[in-house]
C-alpha positions as CSV (number, residue, x, y, z in Angstrom):
1,M,181.9,-15.2,157.3
2,S,185.5,-16.4,156.6
3,Y,187.6,-19.0,158.8
4,D,190.1,-19.5,156.1
5,G,193.8,-20.3,156.4
6,I,194.8,-16.8,157.4
7,T,192.2,-16.7,160.3
8,T,193.6,-20.0,161.3
9,R,197.2,-18.7,161.3
10,S,196.1,-15.7,163.4
11,V,194.2,-18.0,165.9
12,V,197.4,-20.3,166.0
13,H,199.6,-17.5,166.8
14,E,197.4,-16.2,169.6
15,L,196.9,-19.6,171.0
16,S,200.7,-20.3,171.1
17,S,201.2,-17.2,173.1
18,F,198.7,-18.1,175.9
19,L,198.6,-22.0,175.9
20,I,201.9,-23.4,175.2
21,G,203.4,-25.0,178.4
22,G,199.7,-25.0,179.8
23,R,198.1,-27.9,181.5
24,I,194.9,-29.7,180.4
25,D,192.8,-29.7,183.6
26,K,189.5,-30.5,182.2
27,I,187.6,-32.0,179.2
28,Y,183.7,-31.5,178.4
29,Q,181.9,-32.5,175.3
30,Q,178.8,-30.5,175.5
31,E,177.6,-31.0,171.9
32,K,178.0,-34.2,169.7
33,D,180.8,-32.4,167.6
34,E,182.0,-29.8,169.9
35,L,184.6,-29.9,172.9
36,L,185.5,-27.3,175.7
37,I,189.0,-27.8,177.1
38,Q,190.0,-26.1,180.5
39,I,193.8,-25.2,180.4
40,Y,195.8,-23.9,183.1
41,N,198.9,-21.7,182.3
42,N,200.8,-18.9,183.9
43,G,198.3,-18.7,186.9
44,K,195.1,-18.5,184.4
45,N,192.7,-20.8,183.5
46,Y,191.7,-20.5,179.7
47,K,188.7,-22.1,177.9
48,L,189.4,-23.6,174.5
49,L,186.5,-24.3,172.1
50,L,187.0,-26.9,169.3
51,S,184.3,-27.5,167.1
52,A,183.8,-30.2,164.2
53,S,180.1,-28.8,163.5
54,S,179.3,-29.1,159.8
55,N,177.8,-25.5,159.8
56,N,180.4,-23.7,162.1
57,P,183.6,-25.7,162.6
58,R,186.0,-23.5,164.6
59,L,188.7,-23.2,167.4
60,Y,189.5,-20.3,169.6
61,L,189.5,-19.5,173.3
62,T,186.1,-18.7,174.6
63,T,184.5,-17.0,177.7
64,K,181.1,-18.7,177.1
65,S,179.9,-21.9,178.8
66,K,177.3,-24.5,178.0
67,K,175.3,-27.1,180.0
68,N,177.4,-30.2,180.4
69,P,175.6,-33.6,179.5
70,L,174.6,-35.8,182.5
71,S,177.0,-38.4,181.1
72,P,180.0,-37.7,179.0
73,P,180.1,-39.2,175.5
74,M,182.7,-41.8,174.6
75,F,185.2,-39.7,172.8
76,C,185.2,-37.3,175.7
77,M,185.9,-40.2,178.0
78,L,188.8,-41.3,176.0
79,L,190.3,-37.6,175.8
80,R,190.0,-37.6,179.6
81,K,192.0,-40.8,179.9
82,H,194.8,-40.1,177.4
83,I,195.3,-36.4,177.7
84,T,194.2,-35.0,181.1
85,S,197.1,-33.5,183.0
86,S,199.2,-33.3,179.8
87,I,201.3,-30.3,178.9
88,I,200.9,-28.5,175.5
89,L,204.3,-28.4,174.0
90,N,203.4,-26.9,170.7
91,I,200.6,-25.5,168.5
92,K,201.1,-25.5,164.9
93,Q,199.2,-24.9,161.6
94,Y,199.7,-27.5,158.9
95,K,201.1,-25.5,155.9
96,M,198.4,-22.8,155.3
97,D,195.4,-25.0,155.5
98,R,192.7,-24.9,158.2
99,V,194.4,-27.9,160.1
100,I,195.7,-27.2,163.6
101,V,198.0,-29.6,165.6
102,F,198.4,-29.6,169.3
103,T,201.4,-31.5,170.5
104,L,200.9,-32.9,173.8
105,T,203.0,-34.8,176.5
106,G,201.8,-36.7,179.6
107,F,201.9,-40.1,181.1
108,D,199.7,-43.2,180.7
109,E,197.9,-45.2,183.6
110,L,201.3,-47.0,184.0
111,G,203.4,-44.0,184.3
112,N,205.0,-44.2,181.0
113,K,205.6,-41.0,179.1
114,K,203.2,-40.6,176.2
115,N,203.2,-38.0,173.4
116,R,199.9,-37.3,171.7
117,E,198.6,-34.9,168.9
118,L,195.1,-33.5,169.0
119,I,194.5,-32.4,165.5
120,I,191.5,-30.0,164.6
121,E,190.6,-30.3,160.8
122,I,188.3,-27.3,159.8
123,M,186.8,-28.5,156.6
124,G,183.0,-27.8,156.4
125,K,181.1,-30.9,156.8
126,H,184.2,-33.0,156.8
127,S,185.4,-31.2,160.0
128,N,186.8,-33.4,162.5
129,I,188.7,-33.6,165.7
130,I,191.3,-36.5,166.0
131,L,193.4,-37.8,168.7
132,V,196.7,-39.4,167.4
133,D,199.8,-41.0,168.9
134,K,202.5,-38.9,167.9
135,E,205.3,-41.8,167.6
136,S,203.2,-44.3,165.7
137,H,200.9,-41.8,163.9
138,I,198.0,-44.3,164.6
139,I,194.6,-42.7,165.1
140,L,193.3,-43.3,168.9
141,D,190.0,-42.0,168.0
142,S,187.8,-39.2,166.6
143,I,185.0,-37.2,167.4
144,K,183.4,-38.2,163.9
145,R,184.4,-41.8,162.7
146,V,184.7,-42.1,159.1
147,P,184.5,-45.6,157.6
148,I,184.8,-46.5,154.2
149,S,181.0,-46.5,153.5
150,I,181.4,-42.7,153.9
151,S,184.5,-42.0,152.3
152,R,186.5,-44.3,150.0
153,V,189.4,-41.9,149.9
154,R,190.1,-41.2,153.7
155,Q,189.0,-43.2,156.5
156,I,189.3,-41.9,160.0
157,L,189.0,-44.8,162.4
158,P,190.8,-46.0,165.5
159,G,193.9,-48.2,164.6
160,L,194.5,-46.6,161.4
161,P,197.5,-44.5,160.4
162,Y,196.7,-40.7,160.3
163,S,197.7,-38.6,157.1
164,F,197.2,-35.0,156.3
165,I,194.8,-34.1,153.6
166,D,197.4,-32.6,151.0
167,I,196.1,-30.4,148.2
168,D,199.2,-30.8,146.1
169,E,198.1,-28.4,143.1
170,K,197.7,-25.4,145.5
171,S,200.7,-23.2,146.4
172,N,201.6,-21.8,149.8
173,P,200.8,-18.1,149.5
174,L,203.5,-17.1,152.1
175,D,206.3,-18.5,149.8
176,L,205.1,-16.4,146.8
177,N,207.3,-14.5,144.5
178,L,206.6,-12.6,141.4
179,K,208.1,-15.2,139.0
180,E,205.9,-18.0,140.6
181,F,202.9,-15.8,140.5
182,I,203.1,-15.0,136.8
183,S,203.9,-18.7,136.1
184,N,200.6,-19.7,137.9
185,L,198.7,-17.3,135.9
186,E,200.1,-18.5,132.8
187,Q,199.3,-22.1,133.6
188,A,195.8,-21.5,134.5
189,D,192.7,-21.5,132.4
190,K,192.8,-18.1,130.5
191,N,188.9,-17.9,130.8
192,Q,189.0,-18.3,134.7
193,K,187.9,-15.4,136.7
194,L,190.7,-13.6,138.9
195,L,188.7,-14.4,142.1
196,K,188.5,-18.2,141.5
197,F,192.1,-18.1,140.3
198,L,193.2,-16.7,143.8
199,Y,191.2,-19.0,146.1
200,G,191.7,-22.0,143.9
201,S,195.5,-21.8,143.4
202,Y,196.6,-20.6,146.8
203,M,196.0,-22.6,150.1
204,G,194.2,-20.9,152.8
205,L,192.7,-18.2,150.7
206,S,189.0,-17.6,150.9
207,P,186.7,-15.9,148.5
208,L,186.7,-12.9,150.9
209,I,190.4,-12.2,151.1
210,S,190.7,-13.0,147.1
211,R,188.2,-10.1,146.5
212,E,190.2,-8.0,148.9
213,I,193.2,-8.6,146.9
214,C,191.4,-7.7,143.7
215,F,189.9,-4.5,145.2
216,L,193.6,-3.3,146.6
217,A,194.7,-3.9,142.9
218,D,191.8,-2.0,141.5
219,L,190.6,-5.1,139.5
220,E,187.0,-6.6,139.2
221,P,187.3,-9.8,140.8
222,N,185.0,-11.3,137.9
223,R,187.6,-10.2,135.1
224,T,189.1,-13.0,133.3
225,I,192.9,-13.8,133.4
226,I,193.0,-13.2,129.6
227,S,191.7,-9.7,129.9
228,I,194.3,-8.2,132.1
229,D,197.6,-6.7,130.9
230,E,201.0,-6.8,132.5
231,N,200.6,-3.7,134.6
232,S,197.5,-5.3,136.1
233,I,199.2,-8.5,136.8
234,L,201.9,-6.4,138.7
235,N,199.3,-4.5,140.5
236,L,197.5,-7.9,141.6
237,Y,200.7,-9.3,142.6
238,N,201.7,-6.2,144.6
239,S,198.3,-6.2,146.6
240,F,198.8,-10.0,147.2
241,N,202.2,-9.5,148.3
242,T,201.0,-6.6,150.8
243,I,198.5,-8.8,152.5
244,M,200.9,-11.8,152.8
245,T,203.7,-9.6,154.2
246,R,201.1,-8.7,156.8
247,V,200.1,-12.3,157.8
248,N,203.9,-13.3,157.6
249,N,204.6,-10.8,160.2
250,N,201.6,-11.8,162.2
251,E,200.1,-8.2,162.1
252,Y,196.5,-8.9,163.0
253,E,193.6,-6.2,163.9
254,P,190.5,-8.4,164.4
255,M,187.5,-6.8,163.1
256,Y,183.9,-7.2,161.8
257,I,181.4,-5.2,160.0
258,S,177.7,-5.3,160.7
259,N,174.4,-4.0,159.3
260,K,173.6,-0.8,161.5
261,D,170.1,-1.4,161.3
262,T,169.7,-5.2,161.8
263,E,173.0,-5.6,163.7
264,E,173.6,-9.0,161.4
265,I,177.4,-9.6,160.9
266,I,178.3,-9.0,157.2
267,A,181.9,-9.8,157.5
268,F,184.7,-10.5,159.8
269,Y,188.4,-11.2,159.4
270,S,191.9,-11.0,161.3
271,F,192.4,-7.4,159.9
272,P,190.4,-4.6,158.2
273,L,189.0,-4.9,154.8
274,K,188.9,-2.0,152.4
275,Q,186.6,-3.5,150.1
276,Y,183.7,-2.4,152.3
277,G,184.6,1.3,151.9
278,N,183.1,3.7,154.3
279,I,181.0,1.2,156.2
280,P,182.2,1.4,160.0
281,F,184.1,-1.7,161.6
282,T,184.4,-2.7,165.1
283,K,187.7,-3.8,166.2
284,L,188.4,-6.3,169.1
285,S,191.4,-6.8,171.3
286,S,191.9,-10.5,170.0
287,I,191.1,-12.9,167.3
288,S,189.6,-15.2,170.0
289,E,187.3,-12.5,171.3
290,L,186.2,-11.8,167.8
291,L,185.3,-15.5,166.8
292,D,183.8,-16.1,170.2
293,Y,181.3,-13.0,169.4
294,V,180.7,-13.9,165.9
295,Y,180.1,-17.8,166.4
296,S,178.3,-17.4,169.6
297,R,175.7,-15.2,167.8
298,K,175.7,-17.6,164.6
299,D,175.7,-20.6,166.6
300,S,172.8,-19.4,168.9
301,F,170.9,-18.2,165.6
302,D,171.5,-21.6,164.1
303,R,170.1,-23.4,167.3
304,V,167.1,-21.1,167.5
305,T,166.5,-21.5,163.6
306,Q,166.6,-25.5,163.9
307,K,164.6,-25.6,167.2
308,S,162.0,-23.1,166.2
309,A,161.5,-25.0,162.8
310,H,160.1,-27.9,164.5
311,F,157.8,-25.9,166.6
312,R,156.6,-23.8,163.7
313,K,155.8,-26.8,161.6
314,T,153.8,-28.3,164.4
315,L,151.9,-25.1,165.0
316,V,151.5,-24.3,161.3
317,N,149.7,-27.7,160.9
318,R,147.5,-27.0,163.8
319,L,146.7,-23.7,162.5
320,E,145.7,-25.1,159.3
321,R,143.5,-27.5,160.8
322,A,141.8,-25.0,162.9
323,Q,141.2,-22.7,159.9
324,K,139.6,-25.6,158.1
325,K,137.4,-26.5,161.2
326,L,136.5,-22.7,161.3
327,A,135.5,-22.8,157.6
328,N,133.3,-25.8,158.1
329,Q,131.5,-24.5,161.1
330,K,130.8,-21.3,159.4
331,D,129.2,-23.3,156.5
332,D,127.2,-25.4,159.0
333,L,126.2,-22.3,160.7
334,L,124.9,-20.9,157.5
335,E,123.0,-24.1,156.8
336,S,121.4,-24.1,160.3
337,K,120.0,-20.8,159.9
338,D,117.9,-22.2,157.3
339,R,116.6,-24.8,159.6
340,E,113.0,-23.2,159.9
341,K,112.5,-24.4,156.1
342,Y,112.7,-28.0,157.3
343,K,110.0,-27.4,160.2
344,I,107.6,-25.9,157.6
345,Y,108.1,-28.9,155.0
346,A,107.4,-31.3,158.1
347,D,104.4,-29.4,159.2
348,L,102.9,-29.2,155.8
349,L,103.4,-32.9,155.0
350,Q,102.0,-33.9,158.4
351,S,98.8,-31.8,157.7
352,N,98.4,-33.2,154.3
353,L,99.2,-36.9,154.6
354,H,96.0,-37.9,153.2
355,K,96.5,-36.1,150.1
356,I,100.0,-37.3,149.2
357,P,100.3,-40.5,147.1
358,K,103.0,-43.1,148.0
359,G,106.2,-43.2,145.8
360,V,106.5,-39.7,144.7
361,S,109.7,-37.6,144.8
362,E,108.1,-34.2,145.4
363,V,104.7,-32.7,146.2
364,L,103.2,-29.3,145.7
365,L,101.2,-28.2,148.8
366,E,99.6,-24.8,150.1
367,N,101.9,-23.1,152.5
368,Y,99.7,-21.9,155.2
369,Y,102.6,-20.0,156.9
370,D,102.7,-17.7,153.8
371,E,100.1,-14.8,153.9
372,N,99.4,-15.2,150.4
373,L,99.2,-19.0,150.9
374,K,101.4,-19.7,147.9
375,K,102.2,-23.3,147.0
376,L,105.5,-24.8,148.2
377,L,107.3,-27.5,146.2
378,I,108.7,-30.1,148.8
379,P,111.3,-32.8,148.0
380,L,110.6,-36.2,149.1
381,D,112.4,-39.5,149.4
382,N,110.2,-42.0,147.3
383,R,111.5,-44.8,149.1
384,I,109.6,-44.1,152.4
385,S,106.0,-43.0,153.2
386,P,104.9,-39.3,153.4
387,A,104.9,-39.6,157.2
388,G,108.2,-41.0,157.3
389,N,109.3,-37.8,155.1
390,A,107.6,-35.6,157.8
391,Q,109.5,-37.3,160.5
392,N,112.9,-36.9,158.6
393,Y,112.4,-33.1,158.2
394,Y,111.4,-32.8,162.0
395,K,114.6,-34.6,162.9
396,K,116.6,-32.4,160.5
397,Y,115.1,-29.4,161.9
398,A,116.0,-30.5,165.5
399,K,119.5,-31.5,164.5
400,L,120.1,-28.2,162.9
401,K,118.5,-26.2,165.9
402,T,121.0,-28.0,168.3
403,A,123.7,-27.4,165.8
404,N,123.1,-23.7,165.7
405,R,123.3,-23.4,169.4
406,L,126.5,-25.4,169.6
407,L,128.1,-23.6,166.6
408,L,127.5,-20.1,168.2
409,K,129.5,-21.1,171.1
410,Q,132.1,-23.3,169.1
411,I,133.0,-20.7,166.3
412,P,134.3,-18.1,168.8
413,E,136.2,-21.0,170.5
414,T,138.0,-22.0,167.4
415,Q,138.6,-18.5,166.4
416,L,140.4,-17.9,169.9
417,E,142.5,-20.9,169.2
418,I,143.4,-19.6,165.7
419,D,144.3,-16.3,167.4
420,Y,146.4,-18.2,170.0
421,I,148.5,-20.3,167.5
422,E,148.9,-17.2,165.4
423,H,150.3,-15.3,168.6
424,V,152.6,-18.3,169.5
425,I,154.0,-18.5,165.8
426,M,154.8,-14.9,166.0
427,S,156.5,-15.4,169.3
428,I,158.6,-18.2,167.9
429,E,159.7,-15.7,165.0
430,N,160.8,-13.1,167.4
431,S,162.5,-15.5,169.6
432,A,166.3,-14.6,169.9
433,S,167.7,-17.3,172.2
434,V,167.0,-20.9,173.0
435,E,165.9,-19.9,176.5
436,D,163.0,-17.9,174.8
437,L,162.0,-21.0,172.9
438,E,162.4,-23.3,176.1
439,E,159.6,-21.0,177.6
440,I,157.3,-21.4,174.5
441,K,158.0,-25.1,174.7
442,E,156.7,-25.4,178.2
443,E,153.7,-23.2,177.0
444,L,152.9,-25.6,174.4
445,V,153.5,-28.6,176.4
446,A,151.0,-27.2,179.1
447,S,148.7,-26.4,176.4
448,G,148.7,-29.8,174.8
449,Y,150.0,-28.8,171.5
450,I,153.2,-30.8,171.8
451,T,154.2,-33.8,173.9
452,V,157.7,-34.7,175.5
453,K,158.9,-37.8,176.9
454,S,159.5,-37.1,180.7
455,K,162.7,-38.4,182.0
456,S,161.9,-37.7,185.5
457,R,158.5,-37.7,187.6
458,K,159.9,-34.8,189.5
459,K,158.1,-31.6,188.2
460,P,160.7,-29.2,187.2
461,K,161.2,-26.1,189.1
462,E,159.0,-23.1,187.9
463,K,161.3,-20.3,186.3
464,T,160.5,-16.8,186.7
465,P,159.7,-15.3,183.2
466,K,162.1,-12.6,182.0
467,P,160.4,-10.3,179.6
468,L,162.4,-7.4,177.9
469,Q,163.0,-4.2,179.7
470,F,163.6,-0.8,178.3
471,I,164.0,2.7,179.8
472,S,162.0,5.5,178.0
473,S,163.3,8.8,176.9
474,N,161.7,10.3,180.1
475,N,163.2,7.5,182.2
476,L,160.2,5.2,182.6
477,N,160.3,1.5,182.6
478,I,158.7,-0.2,179.7
479,Y,158.5,-4.1,179.7
480,V,157.7,-6.3,176.5
481,G,156.5,-9.9,176.8
482,K,158.4,-12.1,174.5
483,N,155.7,-15.0,174.5
484,S,152.4,-16.0,176.0
485,K,153.9,-16.9,179.4
486,Q,155.7,-13.6,179.6
487,N,152.6,-11.7,178.5
488,E,150.6,-13.4,181.4
489,F,153.2,-12.7,183.8
490,L,153.5,-9.1,182.7
491,T,149.9,-8.2,182.7
492,M,148.6,-10.3,185.5
493,K,151.5,-10.1,187.9
494,I,153.9,-7.2,187.3
495,A,151.5,-4.5,186.1
496,K,149.5,-2.4,188.7
497,K,145.9,-1.1,187.7
498,E,147.3,2.3,186.9
499,D,150.0,1.1,184.7
500,L,149.6,1.6,180.8
501,W,148.9,-1.7,178.9
502,F,149.6,-1.6,175.1
503,H,148.9,-4.3,172.3
504,T,148.6,-4.1,168.4
505,K,144.9,-3.9,167.2
506,G,143.6,-6.9,165.4
507,M,147.0,-8.9,165.2
508,P,149.2,-11.2,167.3
509,G,151.7,-8.9,169.3
510,S,153.4,-8.8,172.8
511,H,151.9,-7.2,175.8
512,V,153.6,-4.0,176.5
513,I,153.6,-2.3,180.0
514,V,154.6,1.2,181.0
515,K,155.1,1.4,184.8
516,T,153.6,4.8,185.5
517,E,154.9,5.0,189.0
518,D,151.6,6.7,189.9
519,K,152.7,9.8,187.5
520,E,151.2,11.1,184.3
521,V,153.0,9.4,181.4
522,P,154.4,11.9,178.8
523,E,153.4,11.5,175.2
524,Q,156.8,10.7,174.2
525,T,156.8,7.5,176.2
526,I,153.5,6.5,175.3
527,M,154.6,6.8,171.5
528,E,157.8,4.9,172.3
529,A,155.6,2.0,174.2
530,A,153.5,1.7,171.1
531,I,156.5,1.6,168.6
532,L,157.8,-1.4,170.8
533,A,154.4,-2.9,170.8
534,A,154.2,-2.7,166.9
535,Y,157.9,-4.0,166.6
536,Y,157.4,-6.8,168.6
537,S,154.3,-8.1,166.6
538,S,153.3,-9.7,163.4
539,G,153.2,-6.2,162.0
540,R,157.1,-5.5,162.4
541,N,157.9,-5.2,158.8
542,S,155.1,-2.8,158.1
543,S,155.2,0.9,157.9
544,S,152.0,1.5,159.7
545,V,150.5,-0.3,162.5
546,E,147.5,0.3,164.9
547,V,148.4,0.0,168.6
548,D,145.8,0.1,171.2
549,Y,146.4,1.3,174.9
550,T,144.6,1.5,178.0
551,E,145.2,1.3,181.9
552,K,145.7,-2.1,183.1
553,K,142.6,-2.1,185.2
554,Y,140.7,-2.3,181.9
555,V,142.4,-5.5,181.0
556,R,141.1,-8.9,182.0
557,K,141.6,-12.5,181.2
558,P,138.3,-14.3,180.3
559,K,137.5,-17.6,182.1
560,N,139.3,-20.6,180.5
561,A,141.2,-18.3,178.1
562,K,144.5,-19.6,176.9
563,M,147.7,-18.2,178.5
564,G,148.4,-14.5,177.4
565,M,144.7,-14.0,175.9
566,V,143.0,-11.0,177.4
567,I,140.1,-8.7,176.4
568,Y,140.3,-4.9,177.3
569,K,138.1,-1.6,176.9
570,N,138.4,2.1,177.4
571,Q,141.4,2.0,174.8
572,K,143.0,4.9,172.7
573,T,144.4,3.9,169.4
574,L,147.9,5.3,167.9
575,M,149.3,4.7,164.2
576,V,152.8,4.0,164.4
577,N,155.7,3.0,162.4
578,P,157.6,0.0,164.0
579,Q,160.6,1.0,161.4
580,L,161.3,4.0,163.7
581,L,162.4,1.9,166.6
582,K,166.1,2.4,166.0
583,S,165.8,6.2,166.0
584,Q,164.0,6.2,169.5
585,K,165.8,7.3,172.5
586,I,165.1,4.1,174.3
587,T,167.6,2.1,176.3
588,K,167.4,-1.6,176.4
589,V,168.4,-3.2,179.8
590,E,170.7,-6.1,179.5
591,D,170.3,-9.2,181.6
């Protein structure tokens, strides 16, 4: 990922063409460190996203929307007061840094003209959005207040003067010439690597574009300065100059490179990068479109990861407790199976009370239950009478008999709970959106695994689950449940008795339904559905997974079973490789 100074310059260039002269209509703060500003210009509405997130700070035009909070935060209220209806006079980048300044003009509540600057600093965990009075350079407020307790070097607080962060030792790469480039090399540590020299010496360069400069010069980025000759220095400067000429001329072709198998984004930039060789890249029409695509995916992934970590931790703790409980129950069951021994002890003691002296710790008695009448050594508690020992053994026998009856019922229940928790954990790991996790959260609340503070007594409206939908190569509909709620909905509400039902054998997985439409299902569709069942299971990363399938009429939910838990019969079993999903001619139906 690389939102560097060059990316910032391309964003400013694009925003200037769309937004200068525009009017700020609406301001929302949908996250604690994120703003959405609606701007009207030349007959169009634009949505400008500004984020000071520590993980994903950014600025661009977006087409996405988020849910607004019930009450706007204080900073949002302040912005609405000071800059709503303001006109955007200018948008500029500070030097080549990741700092963007919006110059705004408007009127205060008394009708006096006021010029403001909205400044976005994209600086990792130090990112911020700051409103400044243009004439006095006094900070009105910021989305993150920075008192002296957080930073002794630079405070960002209302009433303090605003000043840019200047990195004096870094040069502006847009003003570069060969003489200065050689001078910078000569003054640098001779053992410094070329990669670090480039992004450490020139403002706005990231490691990504620094590697590209080295690649174009046919130089390894990890080579040291002392190891290169004059010809290599000239090649390095020429490749540097080629890129900077393109940047100076604002010649951008936004693109991203992704893994063809996982669709994970490997890199993105304002123009194509040669360092990735023949790996295909995808061009987009604008830098905002690129950033909107990349960061919405990353932002969604981060939010899913953060939210799922909490649920997963809770469930893993419950799983460990259930597994420990099952182990103890099995130990107790094993002991209860030995209960007849204690009844024999009691019977023999009761029959021989007159023969047993008081105060002994054991006694050897003839066992009349044994066909050979072998003698049996019986342990005794020498603190109580032989009759008392007999009664204790009768009680122990009765207790173990009762325990055996209860354990034979409890052990399957505990195993079902373990199966259920493992299935929910699998669903969490396969979740691709916050909406998926919200469904799981509702399920966990209903099952009593987590509790939430209710802000309203009104019961929320039940949402219809949205399982995944695919079209097979034979043009049949295949549905995949992403969690227990969707599995239950699919199997119990959507599937008809003639439809085919699929599930991985002996492991947590999704319910998969093939809608037969009262026709015979081709073998290819059956194989595709089985591969989907294997892929959306805990066996996703395996190369061989067993999948059972049967008609839905042979699937039923046991009484009192948890959501999505079923039993089935008359199944057939296929062995499939979930890794083959990408090669199947299956079409995913998008929402």
